[in-house]
KOLTORTI-511521 format. One record per residue (C-alpha): x, y, z; residue in three letters. Coordinates in steps of 0.1 Angstrom, whole numbers, padded with zeros to 4 digits, always signed. Example, Ala and Ser with C-alpha at 12.3 -4.5 7.8 and 13.67 -1.06 7.14 Angstrom:
# residues 2
+0123-0045+0078ALA +0137-0011+0071SER 
END
This chain:
# residues 192
-0002+0000-0002MET +0008+0036-0008SER +0002+0068-0006LYS +0008+0099-0030LYS +0028+0132-0025ILE +0038+0161-0036HIS +0069+0166-0046ALA +0099+0183-0072TRP +0115+0160-0094GLY +0132+0155-0130ALA +0111+0133-0151SER +0141+0132-0175SER +0177+0142-0172ALA +0170+0167-0197THR +0135+0179-0178ALA +0138+0207-0152PRO +0127+0204-0117ILE +0091+0206-0111ALA +0063+0200-0093PRO +0052+0161-0096MET +0028+0135-0075THR +0050+0107-0063ILE +0044+0073-0042GLU +0050+0073-0008CYS +0049+0037+0006ARG +0030+0033+0038GLU +0053+0031+0071PRO +0061-0002+0090ARG +0071-0010+0124PRO +0101+0003+0125HIS +0096+0034+0105ASP +0093+0074+0112VAL +0077+0095+0091VAL +0090+0128+0088ILE +0074+0160+0080ASP +0101+0175+0055ILE +0107+0208+0068LEU +0143+0218+0045PHE +0165+0196+0022CYS +0194+0211+0012GLY +0207+0211-0024VAL +0234+0191-0027CYS +0254+0194-0065HIS +0254+0154-0065SER +0217+0159-0072ASP +0221+0179-0101ILE +0247+0154-0115HIS +0221+0127-0105GLN +0191+0148-0117ALA +0211+0151-0153ARG +0219+0114-0156ASP +0261+0130-0158GLU +0270+0098-0134TRP +0246+0073-0159GLY +0224+0049-0140GLY +0198+0075-0127SER +0163+0064-0127ARG +0135+0085-0136PHE +0112+0099-0120PRO +0136+0113-0098MET +0130+0134-0068VAL +0162+0142-0053PRO +0178+0152-0018GLY +0198+0137+0009HIS +0203+0163+0031GLU +0164+0162+0047ILE +0154+0176+0080VAL +0117+0176+0096GLY +0097+0169+0122ARG +0080+0131+0131VAL +0048+0131+0119ARG +0041+0090+0127GLU +0064+0061+0143VAL +0058+0024+0138GLY +0047+0006+0162SER +0085-0008+0168ALA +0103+0025+0170VAL +0121+0031+0202THR +0138+0062+0197THR +0121+0090+0184PHE +0081+0099+0188LYS +0060+0125+0174ALA +0075+0159+0173GLY +0110+0152+0174ASP +0132+0166+0151LEU +0155+0145+0131ALA +0172+0141+0099GLY +0180+0116+0067VAL +0211+0119+0053GLY +0227+0097+0018CYS +0214+0063+0030MET +0179+0047+0039VAL +0187+0010+0043ASP +0217-0015+0040ALA +0218-0058+0049CYS +0228-0055+0086ARG +0239-0087+0084THR +0276-0083+0064CYS +0307-0078+0079ALA +0306-0040+0072SER +0269-0033+0082CYS +0275-0051+0118THR +0309-0025+0123GLN +0286+0002+0113GLY +0305+0011+0077PHE +0267+0002+0062GLU +0279+0021+0027GLN +0304-0007+0025PHE +0275-0032+0023CYS +0280-0065+0006ALA +0246-0062-0008LYS +0248-0025-0017GLY +0233+0003+0004PHE +0198+0016-0001ALA +0203+0053-0015GLY +0177+0081+0002THR +0169+0088-0041TYR +0177+0078-0072ASN +0178+0040-0059SER +0160+0009-0043THR +0151-0001-0012GLU +0165-0037+0000MET +0138-0052-0015ASP +0154-0035-0049ARG +0121-0032-0062LYS +0106+0000-0039THR +0123+0032-0057VAL +0135+0058-0030THR +0125+0093-0034HIS +0146+0120-0013GLY +0139+0153+0003GLY +0125+0179-0023TYR +0087+0159-0009ALA +0067+0168+0013THR +0077+0136+0035GLU +0099+0106+0036VAL +0096+0075+0054VAL +0130+0059+0071VAL +0136+0033+0093ASP +0149+0043+0125GLU +0182+0031+0122ALA +0193+0054+0092PHE +0173+0084+0106THR +0194+0109+0129LEU +0187+0131+0160ARG +0183+0169+0149VAL +0193+0187+0186PRO +0165+0212+0189GLU +0191+0238+0195SER +0200+0238+0160LEU +0184+0260+0132ASP +0166+0234+0108PRO +0177+0251+0080ALA +0211+0254+0085GLY +0216+0215+0097ALA +0205+0202+0064ALA +0236+0210+0051PRO +0251+0191+0080LEU +0239+0159+0066LEU +0261+0160+0037CYS +0291+0187+0030ALA +0291+0186+0069GLY +0297+0149+0072ILE +0318+0146+0048THR +0344+0169+0062THR +0337+0160+0099TYR +0340+0118+0094SER +0373+0118+0088PRO +0383+0137+0118PHE +0368+0118+0140VAL +0375+0079+0121SER +0414+0095+0122SER +0433+0102+0151ALA +0466+0108+0129SER +0438+0131+0114SER +0425+0147+0142LEU +0460+0151+0152ALA +0467+0173+0115ILE +0440+0191+0116ALA +0447+0204+0155TRP +0483+0209+0145GLU +0471+0228+0112SER +0447+0248+0133TRP +0469+0254+0157ASP +0492+0275+0126LEU +0465+0292+0115VAL +0455+0307+0149ALA +0491+0316+0159SER +0492+0331+0130GLY +0525+0313+0117THR +0505+0295+0086TRP +0526+0302+0048PRO 
END
């Protein structure tokens, strides 16, 4: 069962992003339904919508920097409640059983992760649509809590560009040391 929602998307690689109606699947027990408030515009959205990397599926609703309010939660959801501020990045699922997934590296899922858009869910049939829409349905495991203290419009781009630059620093002690040394040089005025 699915329902129709409003979105902005591309009907082909040569068509402009325009209003459209898409099918949004019904929530499952572990899903969170988010009313989208903001979605950043990443350059990869443009590449995908123009099929500049190949393999684009149309119609396509881009957007992987999503912030919104939880409207509804499935019966098995334990980490969110209605009214929470939540975010969704570039993935909405993975197999969760392979070595990469069990180590927290879902982006390297042996079965291929499910992208937020221009992809399919893990059933490899249900098409995924991104954040240029009124709502999104995502498993709670791929939904992020956004602090109420953050401006939702400013938080949305953090789900792509922000995490792209932040993640390497926290995943590598040497990167963090290099960053700290570089910052020290800049702060002290000794940077060339």
